[in-house]
C-alpha positions in Angstrom: 10.2 -14.5 -35.8 12.8 -12.1 -34.3 10.0 -9.9 -33.0 8.5 -12.9 -31.1 11.9 -13.7 -29.8 12.6 -10.3 -28.6 9.2 -10.0 -26.9 9.6 -13.4 -25.1 13.1 -12.2 -24.0 11.7 -8.8 -22.8 8.9 -10.7 -21.0 11.7 -12.9 -19.2 13.6 -10.0 -18.1 10.6 -8.4 -16.6 9.5 -11.4 -14.8 13.1 -11.9 -13.4 13.6 -8.4 -12.3 13.4 -8.0 -8.6 10.4 -6.9 -6.9 11.9 -3.5 -6.0 10.7 -2.2 -9.4 7.0 -2.5 -8.2 8.0 -1.4 -4.5 5.3 0.9 -3.1 5.4 3.9 -0.6 2.5 4.0 1.7 1.7 7.2 3.7 1.0 7.0 7.4 -0.3 10.0 9.1 0.9 10.6 12.8 -2.2 12.5 14.4 -2.9 14.1 17.6 -6.6 12.9 17.2 -8.0 10.4 14.7 -10.6 7.7 14.1 -9.3 5.7 17.0 -8.6 8.3 19.5 -5.9 10.7 20.4 -2.2 10.3 19.5 -2.6 7.7 16.8 -1.0 6.6 13.4 -3.4 6.2 10.6 -3.3 3.5 9.4 -2.0 1.7 12.5 -1.6 -1.6 10.7 0.3 -2.2 7.4 1.0 -5.3 5.5 3.8 -4.6 3.2 6.2 -6.4 0.8 10.0 -6.4 1.2 11.3 -3.3 -0.4 8.3 -1.2 0.2 8.6 2.1 2.1 6.5 4.1 4.6 6.6 7.9 4.6 5.6 9.0 8.0 3.6 12.4 7.9 3.4 14.3 10.9 -0.1 16.3 10.7 0.7 18.1 13.9 4.2 19.1 15.3 6.4 16.8 17.6 5.7 13.3 16.2 8.3 10.8 14.9 8.4 7.1 14.2 10.8 4.8 15.9 11.0 1.1 16.4 10.1 -0.5 19.7 13.0 -2.6 21.6 12.3 -6.2 20.9 9.7 -5.7 18.1 11.9 -5.8 14.9 13.0 -9.0 13.0 16.3 -10.6 14.4 19.3 -8.8 13.1 17.4 -5.9 11.9 18.7 -2.3 13.2 16.5 -0.3 15.1 15.6 3.3 13.8 14.5 6.5 15.4 13.1 9.0 12.9 13.5 12.7 13.3 10.5 14.7 14.7 8.1 15.7 12.0 9.9 13.6 9.1 10.8 10.0 8.0 10.7 7.7 5.1 11.7 4.0 5.9 12.2 1.3 3.6 11.6 -2.2 4.9 13.8 -4.8 3.3 13.5 -7.5 5.6 10.6 -9.8 6.2 9.0 -9.7 9.8 7.0 -7.5 12.2 7.9 -4.0 13.2 6.4 -2.5 16.3 6.5 1.4 15.8 6.0 4.0 18.4 6.0 7.9 18.3 8.7 8.5 21.0 7.2 11.6 22.7 3.7 10.1 22.8 4.5 6.3 23.5 3.2 6.7 27.0 -0.1 8.0 25.4 -0.3 4.7 23.5 0.8 6.0 20.1 1.8 2.8 18.4 1.6 0.9 15.2 2.5 -2.5 13.7 4.0 -3.2 10.3 4.0 -6.7 8.8 6.5 -7.3 6.0 6.5 -10.4 3.8 4.6 -13.6 4.6 5.4 -14.2 8.2 3.6 -14.9 11.5 3.6 -12.7 14.5 6.4 -13.9 17.0 4.9 -14.9 20.2 7.6 -12.9 22.0 6.2 -9.5 21.0 3.1 -10.3 23.3 5.7 -10.2 26.2 7.3 -7.0 25.5 6.6 -4.4 28.3 4.7 -1.4 26.9 3.0 1.4 28.4 -0.4 0.8 29.9 -2.2 2.8 27.2 -0.3 1.0 24.4 -1.5 -2.5 25.6 -5.1 -2.3 24.4 -3.9 -0.9 21.1 -1.2 -3.6 20.7 -3.7 -6.4 21.4 -6.1 -5.0 18.6 -3.2 -4.7 16.2 -1.9 -8.4 17.2 -5.5 -9.5 16.3 -5.4 -7.6 13.0 -2.1 -9.3 12.3 -3.5 -12.8 13.0 -6.5 -12.0 10.6 -4.3 -10.7 7.9 -2.1 -14.0 8.2 -5.2 -16.2 8.3 -6.7 -14.5 5.1 -3.6 -15.4 2.9 
C-alpha cells in the first residue's frame, strides 16, 4: 500500500512539474546556400513550445540571428545574436520574425511559432526587403497550415 501511494505521489509530481523539464533545443543552420536558395536558415519555420531553445549554427562565417522590428510578441525584448553564435530560449508564446542582419537584404529570414497562437495580421504589413517578401509569404502560409493542422 505504501509503495502504491509513493508511486501515485511520484506520478502527480511528474505531471505537475513545469514543461521546462521537457524543453527541447532545436538546431537551425545558417547557410550561404541551401535547399531553398542562397542565404537561408534551415529549417526556416519552426513550431516550438514555450521554454524550447534554438541553437543557431553558422555553417559559413558572418551569419547571426536577430529579431525583426515589429515581429515579436508584445512586450518581448528584441535580440541580436553575435556573429557565428547564439542560443535563444523562447519563453513567451507568439510569433518571432528572425533575420540574419548582414544578409537581410538578400532575404535571409525565418519564422518561429511558439505555443498555440495565430499569426498577427500586422506581421504582413511590416516592411521587409524585396527579396525577403516572397520568403515571408511562404512562411506565413506554412504558419497558417500549421495552425490549421492542430
